[in-house]
N, C-alpha and C positions, 0 to 999 in steps of 0.2 A: 139776508140775500135771497132767500127763497121767495119772500113776498115780492121783491122786485122782479124776479124771474117769472112769477105767476102773472104779474101785471103786464109784463112784456108779452107773454104768451097770449094774453087776452086782448092785446092791441091797445092797452091803456097807457103804456109807457114806451118812450123812444129807446131803441136798441143801444144807441150811443150813450145815453144817460145811464142806462142799466150797467153797461160795461164799465163806464167811468166810476160809478158808485161802488160796484163790486171791487174794483181794483183798489180804490181808496180805503174801503172797509178792510180788505185783506192787509194792506200796508199798515193801517192803524192797529189792527189786531196784532200784527207782528211787532210793532213798536211797543205796544202795551205789555206784551209777553217778554220782551227782551230789553231794549234800551231804556224804557221809561223808568225802571227802578234805579238805573244808574244816574239819572238826571234829578231824581227826587232828593232833596237835601233838607236838613232842619231849618235852614234859612236860605231862601232863594228869591231873587228879584223877579223870577217868572212865577206868576200866581199858581199855575198848574203844577209846579214842582216844589212849592213851599209846604213843608210838613206842618209848620205852625199854623198856616192858614187852613190846610186840608183837615187837620184834626180838631180845629176849633168849631164849636157849635155856634152857628149864626143866631139861633133863637134864644139860647140861654147863656148870658154873659159869665155865669159862674164856671162854665166849661169852655171859655174862649180866651185866647191869648192874642191881643192885637199885634199886628206886625209893625205898625207905625206908632209905637209908644215912645216914651221918653227914656229908653234905656239904651245900652250899648249895642243891642241886637236889632235896633230899629232899622227897618228897610221898607222901601216902596216896591211895588210890583209894577215896574215900568218896562219890563221886557216880555216878549211873547215867544212861545215855542211854536214853530211852524208846524211840527208834526201833531201837536195837541190841537192846534187851531184847525188843521186839516180834518180831524175827526169831528170837531164841533160843526164845521162848515158842511161836511158831508151829511151829517145827521140832520142839520137844518134844511139842506136842499131836498133830502128825501121826504122830510115832513112837509115842505112846501109843495113838492110835486104830488104827494099823495092827496093833499087837499084839493087838487085840481082834477083828480081822476074822476071821470064821468061814470059813476056807478049808480045804477037805477035804484037799487034797494038801499034805503038808509040804514037798515039793520046790517047789511053786508058791509057797507062803508064804515060803520061803527066798529065792526069786528076787525076789519083791516087796520083801522086807526089804532085800536087797542093792541093788535099784534106788533105794530110799529113802535108804539110806546113801550111795550114789554121788552122788545129788542133793545131799545135805547137804555132802559133801566138795567138790563143785563150787562150792557157794555160799561155803563157807569159803575155798576157794582164790581165789575172786574177791575176797573181802575182804582176804586176804593180799596179793594183787597190788596192790590199791589202797594198802595200807600201804607196800609197797616203792616204789610210784610216788611217794608223798609224800616218802619218804626220799631217793630219787634226785633229786627236784626241789630239795630243800633242799641237798643236796651240790653239785649243779651250780651253784646260785645262789652258794654259798660260794666255789667255785672261780673263777667268773667275777668275783666281787666283788674278789678279791685278785690278779687278773692284772696283770702289769706292762704298760706301754705297748707293749713289743716282744714280747709273748707272745700266743698264740692258743689257744683251746679248741675242739677239733674233736670232734664226736660222730659216730661211725660205728656205726650200729645195724644188726644183721642184718635187721631188718624194713624198713629204708629201701630205696627202689627207685632205681635209676639211671634217669634220664629219657633217652629216645631223643635222639640228637644231631640227627636230621633228623625232620621232621614225618611223612614216609612211609617210615620205615626198616623194612625187612623184619624179621620176628620172628627169623629165623635169624641175621641180622646183629646184631640187638640182643643176643641171648643168647650169641652167640659172640665177644663183645668180649674183647680181651686186656688184661691189666693191671688188671683190676678184682677180682681175687680170688685 
């Protein structure tokens, strides 16, 4: 969004387009952070919501599961999600508009194009993260569902924090604990 504002400030982009693009990007971000995970399913007729398709490797067939195979879960992707399409359309429009910006320095134009590409990659990586989160949740639910009475499921995530044992524990004592890593 900062790139669009900069281009508007330099007179290279229309104020209405910048406002529209910012609004759509905010809406898309909100959708990806909230409702998108609710729409992602192991099998979906919407390509953007199909876990099987999202987690399949297009380049290596050993790591791919086709959605249109000859089994009971076979399905076509014949529906679209308006909110997913809005994001794709907005990114495409920004890319198209940026190609038309009249920037004298080819080096500066390349830098701006790379910033736009980096922003697109970050958005797509956020979407991929949400898809992996849904898959992880499904697998954890399946594991817990089939645990025997004498079994336990422990999750140790590198992002989890150990809580201090004492309310006023010094930072050097907290980070210097033995046996936690």
